[in-house]
All heavy atoms as an XYZ file, in Angstrom:
988
protein
N      92.081     83.384     61.101
C      91.983     81.944     61.296
C      93.155     81.463     62.142
O      94.297     81.840     61.917
C      91.991     81.255     59.932
C      91.844     79.783     59.993
S      91.645     79.165     58.310
C      91.776     77.456     58.622
N      92.852     80.650     63.130
C      93.873     80.104     64.007
C      94.412     78.815     63.399
O      93.643     77.982     62.915
C      93.299     79.812     65.388
C      92.732     81.060     66.066
O      93.043     82.174     65.616
O      91.996     80.899     67.044
N      95.741     78.655     63.447
C      96.352     77.455     62.885
C      97.379     76.896     63.863
O      98.115     77.651     64.511
C      97.053     77.745     61.542
O      98.052     78.741     61.740
C      96.083     78.215     60.488
N      97.415     75.584     63.960
C      98.405     74.909     64.784
C      99.668     74.712     63.961
O      99.602     74.205     62.840
C      97.873     73.564     65.271
C      98.793     72.812     66.230
C      98.927     73.575     67.551
C      98.271     71.406     66.475
N     100.778     75.138     64.512
C     102.082     74.956     63.869
C     103.023     74.320     64.868
O     102.833     74.443     66.082
C     102.670     76.289     63.410
C     101.903     77.001     62.347
C     102.582     78.289     61.912
O     103.722     78.570     62.257
N     101.866     79.087     61.154
N     104.038     73.656     64.351
C     105.098     73.148     65.206
C     106.352     73.930     64.864
O     106.795     73.941     63.719
C     105.316     71.640     64.985
O     104.089     70.971     65.280
C     106.410     71.109     65.894
N     106.877     74.619     65.873
C     108.084     75.419     65.698
C     109.139     74.844     66.630
O     108.961     74.844     67.845
C     107.834     76.906     66.018
C     106.718     77.465     65.136
C     109.118     77.719     65.863
C     106.272     78.868     65.494
N     110.212     74.315     66.041
C     111.284     73.687     66.827
C     110.720     72.659     67.810
O     111.050     72.669     68.995
C     112.113     74.744     67.550
C     112.849     75.644     66.580
O     113.238     75.220     65.507
N     113.035     76.892     66.957
N     109.859     71.799     67.307
C     109.231     70.713     68.065
C     108.263     71.179     69.150
O     107.897     70.409     70.031
C     110.291     69.793     68.695
C     111.118     69.073     67.646
O     110.536     68.716     66.597
O     112.326     68.882     67.867
N     107.853     72.434     69.122
C     106.908     72.973     70.103
C     105.587     73.277     69.381
O     105.570     74.052     68.431
C     107.458     74.255     70.769
C     106.449     74.809     71.768
C     108.800     73.994     71.439
N     104.473     72.670     69.828
C     103.183     72.970     69.214
C     102.693     74.366     69.633
O     102.622     74.674     70.823
C     102.254     71.875     69.744
C     102.930     71.321     70.950
C     104.384     71.632     70.852
N     102.381     75.180     68.633
C     102.036     76.585     68.838
C     100.752     76.893     68.077
O     100.638     76.572     66.896
C     103.181     77.483     68.316
C     102.815     78.945     68.396
C     104.474     77.210     69.067
N      99.793     77.516     68.762
C      98.589     77.978     68.085
C      98.839     79.406     67.620
O      99.008     80.315     68.436
C      97.378     77.935     69.014
C      96.068     78.374     68.365
C      95.645     77.371     67.284
C      94.979     78.522     69.409
N      98.888     79.599     66.322
C      99.072     80.926     65.744
C      97.690     81.515     65.503
O      96.957     81.074     64.625
C      99.853     80.845     64.424
C     101.245     80.242     64.549
S     102.378     81.217     65.557
C     102.681     82.592     64.476
N      97.319     82.467     66.326
C      95.999     83.081     66.229
C      95.992     84.127     65.122
O      96.947     84.894     64.982
C      95.625     83.724     67.562
S      95.526     82.532     68.912
N      94.929     84.160     64.372
C      94.802     85.121     63.289
C      94.508     86.522     63.801
O      93.915     86.703     64.867
N      94.913     87.515     63.033
C      94.712     88.916     63.412
C      93.233     89.309     63.356
O      92.818     90.262     64.005
C      95.531     89.828     62.500
N      92.436     88.556     62.612
C      91.043     88.941     62.394
C      90.088     88.409     63.453
O      88.895     88.641     63.372
C      90.586     88.469     61.016
C      90.392     86.971     60.887
C      91.663     86.138     60.812
O      92.754     86.703     60.581
O      91.575     84.911     61.003
N      90.564     87.745     64.465
C      89.684     87.136     65.457
C      89.105     88.115     66.461
O      89.312     89.329     66.400
N      88.384     87.548     67.424
C      87.733     88.313     68.473
C      88.752     89.111     69.293
O      89.845     88.637     69.592
C      86.998     87.325     69.395
C      86.287     87.941     70.554
C      85.606     86.900     71.438
O      86.018     85.727     71.437
O      84.656     87.303     72.129
N      88.376     90.331     69.656
C      89.223     91.159     70.506
C      89.331     90.522     71.883
O      88.327     90.117     72.461
C      88.645     92.582     70.638
O      88.615     93.177     69.347
C      89.477     93.439     71.565
N      90.540     90.430     72.378
C      90.766     89.864     73.706
C      90.753     91.014     74.694
O      91.701     91.795     74.787
C      92.075     89.062     73.743
C      91.969     87.907     72.747
C      92.358     88.561     75.156
C      93.211     87.106     72.567
N      89.639     91.112     75.404
C      89.414     92.235     76.304
C      89.331     91.811     77.764
O      89.283     92.665     78.639
C      88.129     92.965     75.912
N      89.311     90.506     78.009
C      89.187     90.048     79.381
C      89.343     88.544     79.492
O      89.748     87.865     78.546
N      89.002     88.044     80.656
C      89.195     86.629     80.964
C      88.365     85.716     80.061
O      88.824     84.639     79.693
C      88.857     86.362     82.422
C      89.840     86.988     83.383
C      89.513     86.681     84.835
O      88.996     85.582     85.125
O      89.782     87.551     85.677
N      87.148     86.113     79.700
C      86.297     85.263     78.867
C      86.959     84.959     77.530
O      87.035     83.799     77.112
C      84.923     85.902     78.640
C      83.977     85.001     77.830
C      82.681     85.693     77.458
N      82.859     86.866     76.630
C      83.132     86.846     75.324
N      83.291     85.699     74.691
N      83.252     87.960     74.644
N      87.464     85.998     76.873
C      88.125     85.809     75.580
C      89.429     85.033     75.742
O      89.799     84.222     74.882
C      88.389     87.150     74.901
C      87.142     87.940     74.557
C      86.655     88.838     75.691
O      87.302     88.892     76.762
O      85.624     89.498     75.493
N      90.129     85.277     76.854
C      91.367     84.536     77.125
C      91.047     83.048     77.278
O      91.755     82.187     76.732
C      92.055     85.074     78.372
N      89.972     82.737     78.002
C      89.594     81.339     78.190
C      89.205     80.674     76.873
O      89.491     79.492     76.663
C      88.463     81.229     79.214
C      88.897     81.454     80.662
C      87.670     81.580     81.560
C      89.810     80.345     81.137
N      88.553     81.420     75.986
C      88.239     80.878     74.660
C      89.521     80.494     73.924
O      89.615     79.426     73.317
C      87.448     81.892     73.829
C      86.017     82.083     74.307
O      85.538     81.267     75.134
O      85.393     83.075     73.876
N      90.506     81.372     73.983
C      91.791     81.126     73.315
C      92.525     79.945     73.962
O      93.069     79.081     73.272
C      92.640     82.394     73.360
S      94.179     82.253     72.447
N      92.518     79.903     75.283
C      93.162     78.812     76.018
C      92.493     77.480     75.660
O      93.175     76.477     75.425
C      93.094     79.074     77.534
C      93.992     80.261     77.900
C      93.476     77.829     78.324
C      93.714     80.846     79.279
N      91.173     77.480     75.616
C      90.446     76.266     75.257
C      90.803     75.787     73.866
O      91.012     74.586     73.648
N      90.878     76.695     72.926
C      91.242     76.358     71.556
C      92.659     75.801     71.501
O      92.919     74.779     70.863
C      91.100     77.589     70.653
C      91.252     77.267     69.187
O      91.228     76.118     68.767
N      91.431     78.305     68.397
N      93.588     76.466     72.191
C      94.980     76.008     72.208
C      95.076     74.616     72.833
O      95.740     73.721     72.288
C      95.852     77.005     72.960
N      94.420     74.424     73.955
C      94.464     73.130     74.644
C      93.845     72.027     73.790
O      94.394     70.923     73.686
C      93.737     73.218     75.983
O      94.402     74.100     76.844
N      92.709     72.323     73.180
C      92.033     71.355     72.326
C      92.940     70.885     71.196
O      92.944     69.714     70.831
C      90.747     71.960     71.764
C      90.012     71.067     70.810
C      89.262     69.982     71.292
C      90.065     71.276     69.443
C      88.594     69.143     70.419
C      89.404     70.440     68.565
C      88.672     69.379     69.058
O      88.008     68.536     68.189
N      93.723     71.820     70.657
C      94.602     71.483     69.537
C      95.967     70.960     69.989
O      96.805     70.625     69.165
C      94.767     72.700     68.629
C      93.465     73.083     67.962
C      93.654     74.013     66.801
O      94.545     73.815     65.980
N      92.826     75.036     66.722
N      96.201     70.917     71.296
C      97.455     70.382     71.807
C      98.607     71.364     71.795
O      99.774     70.965     71.854
N      98.314     72.653     71.750
C      99.360     73.671     71.703
C      99.888     73.987     73.097
O      99.127     74.030     74.067
C      98.831     74.952     71.058
N     101.172     74.213     73.188
C     101.793     74.653     74.441
C     101.788     76.173     74.552
O     101.877     76.713     75.644
C     103.236     74.155     74.536
C     103.350     72.661     74.697
C     104.782     72.190     74.812
O     105.667     72.986     75.199
O     105.028     71.009     74.520
N     101.707     76.839     73.400
C     101.745     78.304     73.345
C     100.610     78.803     72.461
O     100.297     78.191     71.435
C     103.066     78.802     72.740
C     104.233     78.630     73.654
C     105.023     77.523     73.770
C     104.745     79.598     74.571
N     105.986     77.759     74.719
C     105.846     79.008     75.221
C     104.368     80.895     74.905
C     106.576     79.693     76.188
C     105.106     81.573     75.867
C     106.200     80.973     76.498
N     100.047     79.938     72.838
C      99.109     80.671     71.993
C      99.810     81.963     71.590
O     100.261     82.728     72.445
C      97.827     80.982     72.746
N      99.931     82.190     70.305
C     100.587     83.383     69.771
C      99.497     84.292     69.224
O      98.795     83.934     68.275
C     101.611     83.016     68.673
C     102.271     84.255     68.116
C     102.649     82.041     69.234
N      99.366     85.447     69.860
C      98.250     86.340     69.557
C      98.778     87.671     69.030
O      99.573     88.334     69.709
C      97.397     86.576     70.821
C      96.968     85.231     71.428
C      96.186     87.438     70.494
C      96.390     85.340     72.824
N      98.360     88.080     67.848
C      98.808     89.367     67.311
C      98.370     90.519     68.215
O      97.271     90.499     68.788
C      98.110     89.463     65.952
C      97.723     88.076     65.606
C      97.472     87.372     66.915
N      99.221     91.499     68.320
C      98.970     92.652     69.188
C      97.637     93.324     68.859
O      96.958     93.828     69.752
C     100.162     93.636     69.119
C     100.267     94.291     67.762
C     100.083     94.670     70.207
N      97.226     93.292     67.595
C      95.978     93.927     67.171
C      94.755     93.312     67.830
O      93.700     93.939     67.890
C      95.794     93.824     65.646
C      96.902     94.372     64.808
C      98.040     93.379     64.606
O      97.812     92.167     64.495
O      99.201     93.840     64.571
N      94.873     92.091     68.299
C      93.732     91.388     68.901
C      93.437     91.852     70.328
O      92.368     91.595     70.849
C      93.990     89.880     68.922
C      94.029     89.200     67.583
C      92.686     88.765     67.077
N      91.954     87.898     67.977
C      92.028     86.569     67.974
N      92.809     85.954     67.105
N      91.318     85.871     68.829
N      94.395     92.525     70.964
C      94.208     92.927     72.351
C      93.517     94.277     72.449
O      93.857     95.225     71.730
C      95.555     92.981     73.086
C      96.126     91.631     73.356
C      97.013     91.049     72.463
C      95.757     90.918     74.489
C      97.537     89.797     72.700
C      96.273     89.651     74.732
C      97.164     89.092     73.836
N      92.572     94.350     73.371
C      91.910     95.606     73.681
C      92.953     96.587     74.222
O      93.927     96.187     74.874
C      90.824     95.352     74.723
C      89.988     96.578     74.992
O      89.031     96.794     74.239
O      90.309     97.306     75.955
N      92.755     97.861     73.963
C      93.693     98.895     74.430
C      93.901     98.850     75.943
O      94.977     99.171     76.437
C      93.208    100.283     73.997
C      93.372    100.552     72.518
C      94.832    100.551     72.074
O      95.662    101.219     72.720
O      95.134     99.867     71.085
N      92.890     98.444     76.690
C      93.005     98.375     78.156
C      94.087     97.394     78.589
O      94.669     97.553     79.668
C      91.662     97.985     78.764
N      94.388     96.401     77.770
C      95.437     95.432     78.081
C      96.771     96.130     78.314
O      97.566     95.708     79.155
C      95.553     94.422     76.926
C      96.613     93.366     77.127
C      96.315     92.204     77.820
C      97.885     93.522     76.602
C      97.279     91.215     77.989
C      98.850     92.544     76.765
C      98.547     91.388     77.458
N      97.020     97.192     77.580
C      98.312     97.880     77.633
C      98.360     98.988     78.686
O      99.381     99.645     78.833
C      98.658     98.426     76.247
C      98.762     97.317     75.229
C      97.727     97.064     74.350
C      99.881     96.512     75.183
C      97.799     96.037     73.438
C      99.976     95.468     74.273
C      98.933     95.239     73.401
N      97.272     99.181     79.414
C      97.246    100.115     80.548
C      97.197     99.265     81.809
O      96.142     98.752     82.181
C      96.043    101.053     80.448
C      96.137    102.029     79.290
C      95.065    103.120     79.347
N      93.711    102.624     79.566
C      92.885    102.211     78.601
N      93.265    102.234     77.341
N      91.666    101.789     78.901
N      98.340     99.093     82.441
C      98.436     98.165     83.562
C      97.487     98.505     84.702
O      97.056     97.614     85.439
C      99.879     98.090     84.064
C     100.887     97.518     83.059
C     102.265     97.435     83.690
C     100.450     96.154     82.549
N      97.131     99.771     84.841
C      96.229    100.171     85.928
C      94.854     99.521     85.800
O      94.130     99.401     86.795
C      96.084    101.692     85.971
O      95.503    102.166     84.771
N      94.482     99.054     84.614
C      93.184     98.404     84.420
C      93.177     96.962     84.927
O      92.108     96.388     85.088
C      92.786     98.378     82.930
O      93.699     97.517     82.227
C      92.760     99.770     82.327
N      94.341     96.384     85.118
C      94.529     94.998     85.562
C      94.101     93.967     84.517
O      94.080     92.764     84.797
C      93.829     94.756     86.889
C      94.297     95.680     87.990
C      93.550     95.457     89.275
N      93.757     94.106     89.759
C      94.482     93.789     90.816
N      95.074     94.731     91.497
N      94.601     92.536     91.198
N      93.758     94.412     83.327
C      93.320     93.494     82.275
C      94.458     92.547     81.890
O      94.267     91.329     81.804
C      92.791     94.265     81.044
C      92.549     93.341     79.862
C      91.513     95.011     81.413
N      95.652     93.086     81.679
C      96.787     92.246     81.293
C      97.069     91.194     82.362
O      97.271     90.018     82.055
C      98.037     93.092     81.044
N      97.075     91.605     83.608
C      97.336     90.665     84.696
C      96.305     89.557     84.767
O      96.651     88.384     84.959
N      95.042     89.912     84.604
C      93.968     88.916     84.643
C      94.094     87.920     83.499
O      93.936     86.709     83.686
C      92.600     89.590     84.584
C      92.265     90.377     85.850
O      92.945     90.181     86.883
O      91.316     91.184     85.791
N      94.390     88.427     82.308
C      94.513     87.563     81.130
C      95.723     86.650     81.264
O      95.633     85.431     81.070
C      94.579     88.408     79.842
C      93.204     89.026     79.563
C      95.062     87.572     78.660
C      93.194     90.050     78.449
N      96.848     87.214     81.626
C      98.078     86.425     81.747
C      97.941     85.383     82.856
O      98.409     84.250     82.725
C      99.288     87.353     81.947
C      99.557     88.095     80.629
C     100.510     86.581     82.418
C     100.547     89.228     80.745
N      97.277     85.738     83.934
C      97.062     84.791     85.023
C      96.262     83.579     84.547
O      96.546     82.444     84.935
C      96.352     85.465     86.187
C      96.150     84.547     87.374
C      95.486     85.254     88.539
O      95.026     86.384     88.436
N      95.436     84.586     89.671
N      95.262     83.804     83.708
C      94.468     82.684     83.178
C      95.344     81.748     82.344
O      95.246     80.524     82.466
C      93.287     83.179     82.340
C      92.144     83.696     83.151
C      91.546     82.592     83.999
C      90.515     83.152     84.952
N      90.208     82.237     86.042
N      96.186     82.313     81.497
C      97.072     81.472     80.692
C      97.999     80.665     81.595
O      98.212     79.471     81.379
C      97.871     82.319     79.699
C      97.119     82.619     78.436
C      96.364     83.781     78.327
C      97.148     81.756     77.359
C      95.665     84.070     77.169
C      96.448     82.028     76.192
C      95.699     83.188     76.099
N      98.550     81.289     82.624
C      99.446     80.585     83.546
C      98.696     79.490     84.294
O      99.211     78.377     84.468
C     100.063     81.578     84.531
N      97.485     79.784     84.719
C      96.675     78.830     85.470
C      96.427     77.559     84.662
O      96.442     76.461     85.200
C      95.355     79.495     85.831
C      94.447     78.687     86.700
C      93.193     79.486     87.057
O      92.958     80.593     86.596
N      92.372     78.901     87.905
N      96.227     77.718     83.357
C      95.953     76.577     82.495
C      97.201     76.052     81.791
O      97.100     75.181     80.921
C      94.859     76.929     81.468
C      93.505     77.035     82.132
C      93.030     78.257     82.602
C      92.724     75.903     82.322
C      91.800     78.353     83.230
C      91.494     75.984     82.947
C      91.039     77.213     83.409
O      89.821     77.306     84.036
N      98.354     76.579     82.170
C      99.651     76.117     81.657
C      99.766     76.203     80.133
O     100.255     75.286     79.480
C      99.961     74.712     82.146
C     100.139     74.649     83.644
C     100.462     73.238     84.077
N     100.634     73.182     85.506
C     101.804     72.983     86.120
N     102.887     72.811     85.406
N     101.864     72.945     87.423
N      99.272     77.302     79.609
C      99.437     77.607     78.189
C     100.224     78.906     78.128
O      99.834     79.905     78.723
C      98.076     77.766     77.472
C      98.273     78.223     76.036
C      97.289     76.467     77.523
N     101.346     78.872     77.435
C     102.130     80.091     77.282
C     101.415     81.046     76.350
O     100.656     80.625     75.473
N     101.672     82.333     76.530
C     101.044     83.328     75.666
C     102.120     84.266     75.119
O     103.000     84.711     75.858
C      99.922     84.105     76.393
C     100.440     84.863     77.590
C      99.196     85.036     75.432
N     102.036     84.508     73.823
C     102.935     85.437     73.151
C     102.097     86.562     72.567
O     101.138     86.312     71.835
C     103.721     84.747     72.012
C     104.559     85.758     71.244
C     104.596     83.629     72.562
N     102.446     87.790     72.923
C     101.862     88.974     72.292
C     102.821     89.314     71.157
O     103.965     89.684     71.393
C     101.731     90.134     73.296
C     101.168     91.371     72.597
C     100.861     89.720     74.477
N     102.353     89.132     69.929
C     103.226     89.244     68.763
C     102.963     90.529     67.997
O     101.835     90.782     67.565
C     103.001     88.042     67.838
C     104.012     87.865     66.714
C     105.376     87.463     67.288
C     103.526     86.802     65.739
N     104.008     91.333     67.859
C     103.891     92.559     67.079
C     104.517     93.738     67.794
O     105.113     93.619     68.865
N     104.355     94.888     67.187
C     104.967     96.124     67.676
C     104.117     96.758     68.773
O     103.004     97.209     68.518
C     105.124     97.098     66.504
C     105.786     98.403     66.908
O     106.379     98.481     68.012
O     105.714     99.362     66.117
N     104.662     96.777     69.976
C     103.963     97.433     71.087
C     104.685     98.718     71.500
O     104.365     99.295     72.538
C     103.797     96.494     72.303
C     105.151     96.084     72.869
C     102.946     95.292     71.955
C     105.056     95.472     74.245
N     105.619     99.171     70.675
C     106.417    100.349     71.040
C     105.585    101.602     71.332
O     105.969    102.362     72.225
C     107.485    100.640     69.983
O     106.905    100.907     68.738
N     104.454    101.853     70.651
C     103.662    103.025     71.047
C     103.184    102.933     72.500
O     103.113    103.940     73.202
C     102.475    103.014     70.081
C     102.961    102.255     68.890
C     103.895    101.214     69.447
N     102.885    101.728     72.945
C     102.419    101.537     74.316
C     103.567    101.643     75.321
O     103.423    102.277     76.362
C     101.724    100.182     74.457
C     100.561    100.005     73.548
N      99.375    100.685     73.711
C     100.408     99.238     72.441
C      98.533    100.329     72.752
N      99.137     99.463     71.971
N     104.693    101.021     75.001
C     105.821    101.062     75.937
C     106.466    102.445     75.980
O     107.009    102.834     77.012
C     106.881     99.997     75.597
O     107.311    100.164     74.252
C     106.324     98.592     75.810
N     106.382    103.194     74.894
C     106.923    104.559     74.899
C     106.144    105.456     75.849
O     106.684    106.397     76.421
C     106.894    105.139     73.488
N     104.876    105.126     76.051
C     104.006    105.950     76.885
C     103.975    105.500     78.347
O     103.400    106.193     79.178
C     102.585    105.925     76.323
N     104.604    104.367     78.660
C     104.481    103.834     80.018
C     105.746    103.112     80.467
O     106.059    102.025     79.966
C     103.299    102.858     80.081
O     103.281    102.183     81.316
N     106.440    103.695     81.437
C     107.618    103.043     82.014
C     107.216    101.750     82.723
O     107.935    100.749     82.678
C     108.323    103.985     82.982
N     106.051    101.750     83.360
C     105.580    100.551     84.062
C     105.370     99.405     83.070
O     105.750     98.256     83.352
C     104.295    100.845     84.810
N     104.796     99.692     81.911
C     104.590     98.655     80.905
C     105.931     98.164     80.367
O     106.112     96.956     80.176
C     103.703     99.161     79.761
C     103.405     98.141     78.670
C     102.669     96.929     79.227
C     102.599     98.782     77.546
N     106.874     99.072     80.141
C     108.211     98.649     79.687
C     108.818     97.665     80.680
O     109.377     96.636     80.295
C     109.140     99.855     79.520
C     108.978    100.603     78.238
C     110.115    101.594     78.003
N     110.316    102.542     79.093
C     109.662    103.692     79.234
N     108.737    104.035     78.354
N     109.926    104.494     80.240
N     108.717     97.972     81.965
C     109.266     97.094     83.003
C     108.536     95.750     83.023
O     109.159     94.692     83.153
C     109.159     97.751     84.377
C     110.060     98.965     84.518
O     110.994     99.137     83.704
O     109.818     99.766     85.447
N     107.224     95.797     82.880
C     106.405     94.586     82.854
C     106.804     93.683     81.692
O     107.003     92.475     81.857
C     104.929     94.979     82.762
C     103.982     93.824     82.707
C     103.728     93.060     83.830
C     103.315     93.515     81.526
C     102.834     91.995     83.784
C     102.425     92.463     81.471
C     102.185     91.694     82.605
N     106.957     94.261     80.516
C     107.345     93.511     79.327
C     108.728     92.889     79.521
O     108.939     91.710     79.224
C     107.308     94.414     78.075
C     107.991     93.760     76.883
C     105.870     94.782     77.734
N     109.652     93.658     80.055
C     111.007     93.150     80.285
C     110.975     91.946     81.235
O     111.617     90.934     80.989
C     111.899     94.262     80.842
C     113.344     93.865     81.001
C     114.285     95.007     81.392
N     113.710     96.000     82.286
C     113.329     97.236     81.921
N     113.455     97.623     80.673
N     112.833     98.081     82.801
N     110.214     92.043     82.306
C     110.110     90.932     83.258
C     109.437     89.713     82.635
O     109.881     88.585     82.838
C     109.363     91.366     84.522
C     110.162     92.268     85.418
C     111.485     91.658     85.862
O     111.501     90.475     86.298
O     112.515     92.339     85.773
N     108.369     89.929     81.896
C     107.697     88.812     81.224
C     108.653     88.092     80.280
O     108.698     86.856     80.247
C     106.478     89.300     80.445
S     105.064     89.723     81.475
N     109.420     88.854     79.525
C     110.316     88.261     78.533
C     111.472     87.491     79.155
O     112.129     86.704     78.477
C     110.827     89.328     77.568
C     109.775     89.707     76.557
O     108.784     89.022     76.382
N     109.983     90.822     75.883
N     111.708     87.679     80.447
C     112.743     86.903     81.144
C     112.235     85.522     81.543
O     113.018     84.638     81.854
C     113.193     87.640     82.402
C     114.025     88.845     82.115
C     114.454     89.513     83.392
N     115.265     90.681     83.088
C     115.496     91.662     83.922
N     114.980     91.638     85.153
N     116.233     92.680     83.559
N     110.928     85.351     81.561
C     110.329     84.108     82.018
C     110.030     83.143     80.891
O     110.493     83.295     79.763
N     109.210     82.159     81.222
C     108.863     81.098     80.274
C     107.359     80.917     80.138
O     106.894     79.853     79.758
C     109.497     79.787     80.710
C     110.994     79.822     80.649
C     111.564     78.484     80.988
N     113.021     78.552     80.893
C     113.821     77.690     81.428
N     113.334     76.673     82.114
N     115.126     77.803     81.288
N     106.605     81.970     80.452
C     105.159     81.877     80.406
C     104.536     82.904     79.462
O     103.602     82.608     78.744
C     104.580     82.070     81.819
C     103.080     82.235     81.888
C     102.323     81.036     81.353
O     102.626     79.899     81.695
N     101.341     81.276     80.502
N     105.070     84.116     79.475
C     104.504     85.220     78.703
C     105.634     85.975     78.025
O     106.577     86.392     78.698
C     103.731     86.183     79.625
O     102.739     85.442     80.334
C     103.081     87.297     78.833
N     105.508     86.131     76.724
C     106.517     86.875     75.964
C     105.846     87.937     75.110
O     104.766     87.723     74.553
C     107.303     85.948     75.040
C     108.121     84.896     75.732
C     108.635     84.933     76.998
C     108.509     83.639     75.179
N     109.320     83.777     77.261
C     109.264     82.964     76.161
C     108.304     83.023     73.961
C     109.818     81.701     75.953
C     108.845     81.765     73.751
C     109.597     81.118     74.739
N     106.504     89.049     74.990
C     106.127     90.112     74.062
C     107.210     90.120     72.991
O     108.354     90.507     73.273
C     106.061     91.463     74.777
C     104.931     91.572     75.759
C     105.032     91.019     77.028
C     103.759     92.233     75.413
C     103.987     91.124     77.939
C     102.709     92.336     76.321
C     102.831     91.779     77.585
N     106.876     89.675     71.782
C     107.870     89.513     70.730
C     107.473     90.304     69.492
O     106.287     90.453     69.190
C     108.019     88.034     70.371
C     108.356     87.105     71.552
C     108.394     85.664     71.091
C     109.669     87.508     72.210
N     108.480     90.760     68.773
C     108.251     91.617     67.618
C     107.716     90.867     66.403
O     106.868     91.382     65.674
C     109.534     92.352     67.243
N     108.215     89.643     66.175
C     107.845     88.939     64.953
C     108.046     87.433     65.094
O     108.541     86.949     66.115
C     108.641     89.480     63.760
C     110.151     89.448     63.986
O     110.651     88.502     64.623
O     110.832     90.381     63.526
N     107.669     86.708     64.051
C     107.750     85.248     64.065
C     109.184     84.754     64.152
O     109.442     83.701     64.744
C     107.058     84.676     62.825
N     110.115     85.492     63.604
C     111.522     85.088     63.689
C     111.998     85.102     65.142
O     112.693     84.183     65.603
C     112.412     85.998     62.832
C     113.879     85.616     62.854
C     114.154     84.183     62.424
O     113.471     83.686     61.505
O     115.047     83.542     63.015
N     111.615     86.124     65.880
C     111.977     86.184     67.300
C     111.316     85.024     68.065
O     111.920     84.447     68.968
C     111.557     87.538     67.881
C     112.144     87.800     69.244
C     111.862     89.210     69.761
O     111.215     90.029     69.059
O     112.288     89.474     70.889
N     110.111     84.669     67.682
C     109.437     83.522     68.287
C     110.224     82.241     68.025
O     110.455     81.450     68.944
C     108.013     83.400     67.748
C     107.232     82.171     68.196
C     107.022     82.170     69.704
C     105.896     82.105     67.459
N     110.644     82.031     66.792
C     111.433     80.840     66.462
C     112.701     80.780     67.297
O     113.073     79.719     67.806
C     111.781     80.818     64.969
C     110.668     80.278     64.099
C     111.114     80.062     62.661
N     111.254     81.308     61.922
C     110.238     82.018     61.441
N     109.009     81.617     61.629
N     110.453     83.127     60.771
N     113.366     81.905     67.466
C     114.587     81.944     68.283
C     114.285     81.573     69.733
O     115.041     80.828     70.355
C     115.220     83.327     68.220
C     115.823     83.668     66.879
C     116.247     85.128     66.765
O     116.302     85.825     67.811
O     116.524     85.563     65.636
N     113.194     82.079     70.271
C     112.821     81.801     71.659
C     112.485     80.339     71.881
O     112.716     79.801     72.959
C     111.615     82.640     72.072
C     111.906     84.068     72.368
C     112.681     84.156     73.678
N     112.828     85.520     74.087
C     112.340     86.022     75.210
N     111.681     85.262     76.043
N     112.539     87.279     75.493
N     111.894     79.714     70.869
C     111.473     78.327     71.009
C     112.579     77.340     70.675
O     112.332     76.135     70.634
C     110.233     78.061     70.147
C     108.971     78.783     70.609
C     107.829     78.531     69.635
C     108.573     78.374     72.017
N     113.785     77.805     70.465
C     114.926     76.945     70.207
C     115.491     76.481     71.541
O     115.643     77.251     72.467
C     116.015     77.697     69.421
O     115.456     78.119     68.188
C     117.219     76.823     69.157
N     115.786     75.219     71.638
C     116.422     74.706     72.847
C     115.455     74.000     73.768
O     114.246     74.029     73.594
N     116.005     73.393     74.778
C     115.219     72.606     75.728
C     114.600     73.488     76.786
O     115.083     74.575     77.079
C     116.112     71.549     76.375
N     113.542     72.992     77.390
C     112.945     73.633     78.536
C     112.090     74.836     78.211
O     111.808     75.638     79.081
N     111.637     74.966     76.961
C     110.806     76.119     76.623
C     109.340     75.877     76.903
O     108.555     76.804     76.917
C     110.964     76.518     75.144
O     110.653     75.384     74.336
C     112.350     77.014     74.850
N     108.955     74.640     77.123
C     107.543     74.347     77.323
C     107.042     74.848     78.659
O     107.686     74.667     79.679
N     105.880     75.479     78.662
C     105.321     76.020     79.894
C     104.724     74.941     80.762
O     104.659     75.090     81.964
C     104.271     77.124     79.611
C     104.929     78.337     79.060
C     103.179     76.616     78.717
N     104.284     73.859     80.180
C     103.674     72.790     80.955
C     104.689     71.829     81.538
O     104.348     70.875     82.207
N     105.976     72.076     81.323
C     107.003     71.128     81.749
C     107.448     71.341     83.192
O     108.320     70.630     83.680
C     108.219     71.237     80.826
O     108.787     72.537     80.925
N     106.878     72.346     83.860
C     107.261     72.599     85.240
C     108.577     73.319     85.358
O     109.184     73.351     86.417
N     109.052     73.905     84.267
C     110.347     74.574     84.286
C     110.236     76.042     84.650
O     111.205     76.765     84.623
C     111.046     74.477     82.912
O     110.180     75.007     81.925
C     111.402     73.032     82.605
N     109.055     76.495     84.960
C     108.888     77.893     85.374
C     107.604     78.466     84.831
O     107.044     77.979     83.866
N     107.155     79.500     85.492
C     105.944     80.167     85.029
C     106.016     81.634     85.320
O     106.793     82.096     86.087
C     104.711     79.575     85.693
């Protein structure tokens, strides 16, 4: 079940682990629509919800999904342990590191790390502060 939460004054859609597998743009758009409808600036999606192809950059699935979130100005957080995927791919490790430097897409281990990231000004993706 997806729930809207406010973390450090930022509206965040916390997506449930039991939802539809996000395997492409269609599922990403469903999530973006839900987040936008509820007024969320960020969609936080458990790692279990992503299709395995998301973590193989050669499939372009991750790029397509992340591009949709950026296009609609909704931040996306992949929440959970992705270490099995990053251990197997230097390219994915680099991709995750670059994403985590920005303000549009984050790969975070847990809700506490999310709270830390959402502390301070300028974290909103729709504020024009970066994508």
